[in-house]
C-alpha positions in Angstrom: 5.1 16.2 13.8 3.3 14.3 11.1 3.9 10.6 10.2 3.1 10.5 6.5 2.8 8.0 3.6 1.5 8.1 0.0 -0.9 5.3 -1.0 -3.6 4.1 -3.3 -6.9 3.3 -1.5 -8.8 0.1 -2.4 -12.4 -0.1 -3.5 -14.8 -1.7 -0.9 -15.3 -4.7 -3.3 -11.6 -5.4 -3.2 -11.3 -5.0 0.6 -14.3 -7.4 1.0 -12.4 -10.0 -1.1 -9.2 -9.4 1.0 -11.2 -9.9 4.2 -12.2 -13.4 2.9 -8.5 -14.3 3.4 -8.3 -13.0 7.0 -8.5 -15.9 9.3 -7.2 -19.3 10.3 -3.7 -18.3 11.4 -2.7 -18.2 15.1 -0.7 -15.1 16.1 -2.1 -13.0 13.2 -3.4 -9.5 13.8 -5.5 -8.8 10.7 -5.5 -5.4 9.2 -8.9 -3.6 9.4 -10.5 -3.1 5.9 -10.5 0.7 6.4 -6.7 0.6 6.8 -5.9 -1.6 3.7 -4.0 0.3 1.0 -1.2 0.0 -1.5 1.7 2.2 -0.3 3.6 4.1 -3.0 6.0 5.7 -0.5 6.4 5.8 3.2 7.7 9.2 4.2 7.9 9.0 8.0 7.9 11.8 10.5 8.2 15.4 9.3 7.5 18.8 10.8 4.6 21.1 9.7 6.7 22.9 7.1 7.8 19.8 5.3 4.2 18.5 5.6 3.0 21.5 3.7 5.8 21.1 1.1 4.9 17.5 0.5 1.2 18.2 0.3 1.7 20.9 -2.2 4.3 19.1 -4.3 2.3 15.9 -4.8 -0.3 18.0 -6.7 2.3 18.3 -9.5 2.4 14.5 -10.1 1.0 13.8 -13.5 0.1 10.2 -14.5 -2.7 8.5 -16.4 -5.6 6.7 -14.9 -5.0 2.9 -15.0 -6.4 -0.4 -13.9 -4.8 -2.6 -11.2 -5.4 -6.1 -9.9 -4.2 -8.0 -6.8 -2.5 -11.3 -7.3 -0.9 -13.9 -5.0 0.2 -13.9 -1.4 3.5 -13.7 0.5 5.3 -12.5 3.6 8.0 -10.2 4.8 10.9 -10.5 5.7 12.0 -13.1 3.2 14.0 -16.1 4.5 13.2 -15.2 8.1 10.4 -15.7 10.6 7.3 -14.1 8.9 6.2 -10.8 10.4 3.8 -9.5 7.7 1.4 -11.3 5.4 0.6 -9.6 2.2 -1.3 -9.8 -1.2 0.8 -8.9 -4.2 0.0 -6.8 -7.2 -0.3 -8.1 -10.8 2.6 -6.8 -12.9 1.7 -3.2 -13.8 3.9 -0.7 -15.6 1.5 2.2 -15.0 1.8 1.6 -11.2 5.6 1.8 -11.5 5.3 5.0 -13.5 3.1 6.6 -10.8 5.4 5.4 -8.0 8.5 6.8 -9.8 6.8 10.2 -10.4 5.8 10.3 -6.7 9.3 9.5 -5.7 10.9 12.1 -8.0 8.4 14.8 -6.8 9.2 14.0 -3.1 12.9 14.2 -3.9 12.5 17.7 -5.2 11.1 18.8 -1.8 14.4 17.6 -0.3 13.3 14.3 1.1 15.9 11.5 0.6 15.0 8.9 -2.1 13.7 5.6 -0.8 16.7 3.2 -0.9 14.4 0.1 -0.9 13.3 -1.6 -4.0 9.6 -0.9 -4.7 7.7 -4.1 -3.8 4.0 -3.3 -4.3 1.7 -5.1 -1.9 -1.3 -4.8 0.4 -0.5 -5.8 4.0 -3.1 -8.2 5.4 -1.7 -9.1 8.9 1.1 -8.6 11.3 2.3 -11.8 12.7 3.6 -12.6 16.2 5.1 -16.0 16.8 2.9 -17.6 14.1 4.0 -21.3 13.6 6.0 -21.4 10.3 4.2 -24.5 9.1 0.8 -22.8 9.6 2.0 -19.7 7.7 3.2 -22.0 4.9 -0.2 -23.7 4.8 -2.0 -20.4 4.7 0.2 -19.2 1.9 -0.3 -22.4 -0.1 -4.1 -22.3 0.4 -4.3 -18.6 -0.8 -1.5 -18.6 -3.5 -3.9 -18.3 -6.4 -5.8 -15.4 -4.9 -6.6 -12.8 -7.5 -9.0 -9.8 -7.9 -10.6 -8.5 -11.0 -9.0 -5.3 -12.3 -10.2 -2.1 -10.7 -9.7 1.5 -11.8 -7.1 3.7 -10.1 -8.0 7.4 -10.7 -6.4 9.0 -7.6 -3.8 8.5 -4.9 -3.7 10.0 -1.3 -1.4 11.5 1.2 -2.1 9.9 4.6 -1.0 10.7 8.1 -0.6 7.9 10.6 -0.9 8.0 14.4 0.4 5.0 16.3 -1.9 3.7 19.0 -1.9 0.7 21.4 -4.3 -1.0 18.9 -2.3 -0.3 15.8 -2.1 2.6 13.4 -4.9 5.1 12.8 -4.8 6.5 9.3 -6.2 9.8 8.1 -6.5 11.1 4.6 -4.8 14.5 4.3 -5.2 15.1 0.6 -6.5 13.3 -2.5 -4.7 13.7 -5.9 -6.5 12.9 -9.1 -4.7 11.3 -12.0 -5.1 12.8 -15.4 -5.7 11.2 -18.7 -8.5 10.3 -21.1 -10.2 8.1 -18.5 -9.4 5.0 -20.5 -7.6 2.6 -18.2 -4.1 1.6 -19.1 -3.1 -2.0 -18.2 
């Protein structure tokens, strides 16, 4: 069985900026920089045949190269005890287009469509009994976080193996975006 997801990887400069946010919160298990990514679609566990169908079908996704910037902080689940801290994405129509094309392509392979609304983010930490006031203070202190725009010229199919120390991600395939090379914002 393969546990799969589709994501955009982040440049080292961006993960370095994200790492500057990682600290000062009891009960936080910070995500390692090598595991930071922007998920386009979590697929879940599939067998080898579906894995090959997914890997092949994603090569058909056509979308232009674009630029992306990260902006703001938040947590999941809303209105409950925070479990995940994240950095948001500045509004970006090209990202939505790419995500929708990935979703449509995966549906053609027979995978059910994702029923959840797409909420693009980069996870920073998993929280375990973090004091709510400390989380609120961290969010307030980092609310204005923003990165410069960076180019997105590809996306990836990842596999994930769960371990005692968190998930271990492996790139299974890279898919290059097409276009003139001029970023679309």
